[in-house]
N, C-alpha and C positions, 0 to 999 in steps of 0.2 A: 594345190593337191587335187581338187576336183578335176583339173585339166589332165593330170597325170594318171588318175585311176584307170580310165579306159586304155591308156597306153600300157600300163603295167599288166592289165588283164589280157591284152592282145599279144605280149611278148611270150614266145614259146620258151618255157622256163624249165629248169631242173631242180631237183631237190637231192642233195648229195650228203646230208648229215641228218639222219633220221633214225631214231631208235624205235623199233617196233612196239615194245612194250610201253614206251613213253609216248607213243602216237595212238594209243587206244582211244577211239572216239568216246568221249565221256558220256554222250547220250546213250550209248549202249549200257553203260553201268546204271544209269538213272532208270532206264526202261526195265532193266533186270531186277534191281533192288532199290527202289525209290527211297525206302526208309533208311537205307545205309548210305546211298549216294544221291543226296538232294541236288536239285538243279542249282547251278551257280554257287558252288562253295567258295569261301573266301580266297582259297589259294589260287583259284583260276581268275581272279579279278586283276585287271591291269595294273592296279596300284599296289598289289601284294608283293613283298620282297621276302625271299627265303632267307632266314637268318644265317644258315650255314649250309655247306653242301650235304653233310649227313642229314640234316632236316629235310632238304629237298629229296634226297634219295629215299628217305623213310616215307615221304608223302607218295612218291612215285610207286614204290613197292606195295604200299598199303592199298593203293587203288588198282594197280595193274595185276598183281599176282593172283588175287582171287579169280580174275577172269580167265587168265591163260592157263588153263589146266588140261588142254588137248589140242591136237593139230587142227580140229574143226573150229575151235575158238580162235585160233590164229587166222584161219581162213575167213571166218565171219568178220573179225575186226578189220582185216586187210581189205576186204571188199568195200567196206564203208570209207576206210582211210584212202584208198586209191581213187574212189569215186570223187572225193574231195579234191584230189589232185587234178582230175580231169576237168572238174567245174572251174578250176583256176588256170586252165591251159598250161599246167605242168605236164610235160611229156616224157620225162625221164626221172626215175627215182632210184637212188641207191638207199637202201634201209637194212639195218642190222638187228638181229634178234640176240638176246642175251644167252651165250652158250651154257652157263650153269643151269638155266631153266630145263635143259634137256635131262638133268639129273633130278631136279626138283619134281618134275611131273612124269618122268619115266618115258618120254617120247624121243625117239632118235632124231637128231638134227636133220637128216635128209627128209623126214616126214614133214618137219616144220617148213623146210624149204619148199617142198612140193606144195604144201598148203598155201604158202604165201604166193608162189609163182601162179598157181591156178586161180588166185583171185584178181590177178591183174587183168584189167579190161583192154579191149582192142584199142590200139593207139597209144597206150602208155607202155614205155620200155621200163622194166623193173629189174634191178640187179640186187641179189640177196647177199648180205655179208653176215658174219657172226662176230660178236664182240665178247671180250672177257676182261676180267680184272688182271692187273699185272701179276698178282700172286698166283693165278690159276696155272701159269706155266709150270710151277713146281708142286702143284696140288693134286687132288684126285682126278682133275680133269685131264691131266697130261696125256693119258692113253688116247683120249678122244682127240685132243689137239694134234697128236702125231698121226691121226687118220684124216685130218681135214683136207689134205691135198687130194684125197680120193673122192671127195664128195661132189658129185655131179650137181650143177646148178648153184653152187657156192662161188660167188665172184671174188670174195676176199674176206679179210679179217681185220679186226680193230682191237686196240687196247683202250679200255675205257674205265669209268669208275673213279674213285678218289685219287687225284692226280699225284698227290704228295707221298703216295705209296711208292717205295723204290722199284725200279725196273729190274727184274731178275736178269742176272748175267747171261743166262741161256737164251733170253728172248731173241737176240739178234740172229742167232743160228736158226731158230725156228722160223722167224720171218723171212730170212734168206731162203730157206728151203721152200716155203710156201710161194714166194715170188718165182722161184725156179719152176714151180709146177703151174705157173700162169695165174696165180691168185694176187689180187691187189692188196697191199698192206697199208693200214692206216694206223694212226696213233693219236689219241687225245693228249694235247700239250699246250701250255700257254694259256691255260684258263685259270686254274687255282693254284698254279705254281708259275714261276717266272720264266724268262726266256731261255734259260739253260736247259729247261726240259724240252724246248723246241729244238735247240741245238742237238741234244741227246737223240731225239727222234730222228733227225736228219742224218747226223754223222754216225751214230752207233746202230740204230735200227735200219737205216737205209730207206726210210719212207719218203715219199713225195707228196703224200696226202696227210695233212695235219688237221685234225678236228679242233676248231677254235683257232689256236695259234696267236691270238690277239695280243697276249702280253709279250710277244717278241718285240713289240714296239719300244719296250723298255731298254733294249740294246740294239743300237744301229748295226752292229756287226752281225747279229743273228738275223736281223731283217735282210741285210745284204746277202748272207748265206742262203737264205730262203729264195731270194730273188735269183741269185746266180745258179742255184741247183734246180730251178724250175719247179719249186714246191708250191702246191696249192693249199691255201687255208680255207677249209669249209667252215665259214663263219656263221654264227647264229646271234644276231644283234639283240633281239628281244630276250632271249635266254640270258645273254650276258648282263642285261640290265636287271632282270628279275632275280638273278643269282648274285647280283652285286659285284660282278667282275668289273664292271664300269659303273660309275655313279648315276650316269644318265646317258641317253642315246647320243645327246649332243657331244659327249666326250668320247664316243666310240672311235677307235683308231682305224676303221676299215678304210677310209679314204687315204689316210696317210700311208697305209700299207700298200694300197693300190698305186699311189703315186711313186712309191719306192720301187715298184716292179714286181710286187708279190701278187700272184693271181689269187683273188678272193671270190668264192661263191657264197651264196646266201641260202640258208635253210632254217627250219623250225626247231630242230633238236628234239624237244619233248612236248608237243602240243597238248598232251594230256594234262600237264602241269602248268602250261602257260596260256592255254586257250588262243594260240596264234595260228595263223596260216602263212603260206608263202607269200601271197599277196599282201598280208599285213606287214611282213618283213620289208618288202620293196617300198610299200607306202610309208612305213616308218623312216626309211632312209630318205625319202623324199620330203617328208614333213619336218623331221627333226635335224637332218644333216644337209638339207637342201640339195640332195642329189639331183642332177639334171637328167634329161632324157638320155643324153650320151653316157652318163655314168651308169644308169640303170640298165641300158642296153649292153654296156661292157660287163656288168655283173652276169647278166643272162648269157652272154657270149662265153664267159669264163666257164660256166657250168658245162656248156657243150664242148669246150676245149678238152675237158678231162673225161667226158662221158664215154662209157664203154659201148660205142656204137660204130657201125661202119663209117668209113670216111665220107661216103656219099650222103649219109644221113647228117653227119656233122656239118658238112658244107652247106647242105640245104637249110638247116636250122640257122646257121651263121648268116646266110644270105637273107633269110626271112627277117631276122633281127635287124639287119642293116637296112632293109627296105622300110621297116616300121620306124627305125631311128631317123631316117631321112623324111619320113612322112609320106612316102610314095605309096 
């Protein structure tokens, strides 16, 4: 592992599965209200396991929502968040903010997008998404959702939250309309529900970007479908362990998915709750799954394969990764 740490740092990496609210740097909370947010709370320790998804969600919201009460707070948090990316040689980030927050705090989505984009430092490409619950399609947010195609600076959308919630029948039409407007559509699936939710996301919603997707491994036909359709799984291994999607990292299916032809990227998901970094994710793959230099380089390359960047940038990053892989 000591030999691979410098290699991991040197790789030009991407992060393609990151929730803004779940990435709030905890040190900002501690500096703001130390009596409420003490340093090193139990839920951020590596051996902590969230008993259920609702318990995890409650922890995230209890810690994040008091902070995110204005576009200025989004900007402040994002500046620290993005600086951490730069320090790890992460050069491209896709991050999503929770669309219902716009109603909670009365701040229009375009203002949040502008606040996040203005926090991006030179040398870091940032793409902003917005995420929503499956039920929001038929709720009070629908008028807002129907305007998302007009939002400048919004790269795409995501369905997230409690996966066992049914997907509303009208979602496919909404997602198709957004794709037609040039927005990327994502969907959380194959985390707390089985492979059929991955199939649903691919066949019914038409997405090629699955957030997590790891439980597709339970059905070889779904794995084959994902591989044949060129679907990318934006995987978060440490999150999967901490949320008990897998019992331990040694049991994680990411290698088997990649060997079956599924493109997998690696991201942190919600570092506010897991105290993890992108480098931690790569190092965990090396330490617990014995990922080789070639495999780690492939993970990094997979991120650039789907990154929303000019082809010249993509080719330059892939060439840099290849040089590092060969030790040149």
